[in-house]
C-alpha positions in Angstrom: 38.0 -89.9 31.9 41.1 -88.7 31.0 44.1 -90.4 32.5 46.8 -88.8 34.3 50.5 -88.6 32.8 52.5 -90.5 35.0 56.0 -88.5 35.2 59.3 -89.9 36.8 58.6 -88.6 40.2 55.6 -90.3 40.3 58.0 -93.6 40.4 59.0 -92.8 43.8 62.4 -91.6 42.7 63.0 -94.8 41.1 64.6 -94.4 37.7 64.7 -98.7 35.8 67.8 -98.1 32.5 69.6 -101.0 31.3 72.2 -98.1 30.4 75.6 -98.2 31.7 76.3 -94.8 30.9 73.0 -93.4 32.2 73.1 -90.1 34.0 70.0 -89.1 35.7 71.0 -85.1 36.2 70.8 -85.0 32.7 67.0 -86.3 32.8 65.9 -85.0 35.4 68.2 -81.5 35.2 70.7 -80.5 37.9 69.2 -79.5 41.4 72.4 -77.6 42.0 72.2 -74.5 39.6 75.3 -72.6 39.4 75.1 -68.5 41.0 76.7 -65.8 39.2 78.5 -63.5 41.1 76.3 -60.2 41.6 79.1 -58.5 38.9 78.6 -61.4 36.3 74.6 -60.7 36.3 73.5 -58.9 33.1 70.1 -57.7 34.6 67.0 -55.6 32.7 64.7 -53.7 34.2 61.5 -53.8 32.1 58.5 -51.5 32.7 55.0 -53.3 32.1 50.7 -52.7 32.2 50.4 -54.8 29.7 47.7 -57.3 31.2 47.5 -55.6 34.6 44.2 -53.7 33.9 46.3 -50.5 32.9 48.5 -50.8 36.7 52.4 -50.3 35.8 54.5 -52.2 36.8 58.6 -52.7 37.0 60.0 -56.3 35.7 63.2 -57.6 36.1 65.2 -59.7 34.1 67.9 -61.4 33.4 68.5 -63.3 37.0 71.0 -66.8 36.9 71.3 -68.6 39.7 69.1 -70.9 42.5 65.3 -69.5 43.3 65.8 -68.7 46.4 68.9 -66.2 46.0 65.6 -64.5 44.0 63.2 -64.6 46.1 65.6 -63.0 48.1 67.2 -60.0 45.7 62.7 -59.3 45.1 62.3 -59.1 49.3 64.9 -57.1 49.2 63.6 -54.9 46.5 60.1 -54.6 47.4 60.8 -53.6 50.9 63.6 -50.6 49.8 61.0 -49.6 47.5 58.0 -49.7 49.8 56.1 -51.4 47.4 53.6 -54.3 46.8 55.0 -56.8 43.9 55.6 -61.0 43.6 58.2 -63.3 41.8 57.8 -66.2 39.8 59.0 -67.6 36.7 62.4 -66.3 37.3 61.1 -62.8 37.1 61.2 -60.1 39.8 57.9 -58.0 39.3 57.8 -54.9 41.2 54.5 -52.6 41.7 54.6 -49.3 40.0 57.0 -47.8 37.5 60.2 -47.0 40.1 62.9 -48.5 38.0 65.3 -45.4 38.5 65.0 -46.1 42.2 65.1 -50.1 41.7 67.8 -49.7 39.2 70.1 -47.5 41.9 69.4 -50.2 44.5 70.8 -53.4 42.3 73.8 -50.8 41.4 75.1 -50.5 44.8 74.7 -54.5 45.3 77.0 -54.8 42.5 74.2 -55.9 39.6 74.7 -55.1 36.3 71.3 -53.4 35.0 69.9 -52.3 31.7 67.0 -49.9 31.3 64.5 -51.5 28.6 61.8 -49.9 27.0 60.4 -46.9 27.5 
């Protein structure tokens, strides 16, 4: 049976170091991700149907900020378009090819959006 690799979280949050200049945020990654204002964001609206059984989706990439804000923006877009979708891996996936409508919504919110592909 293969042994599970232990990570820092398995130590119960304890980190043992003899280095006086040790910074745990460098090792664990800074949890407080900086959020850019909508005007500073450079989002891309992609069209895709690969790996989805021929179904078309619009993918919004390039969001910089906390996961909660990304999820909130995804919910707002899904509600205004009246379709389903998901938010994962830093991308918002909206069912259907609604790039023009999504771009208009994002531009009204103050985001800079670029149409990519097709």
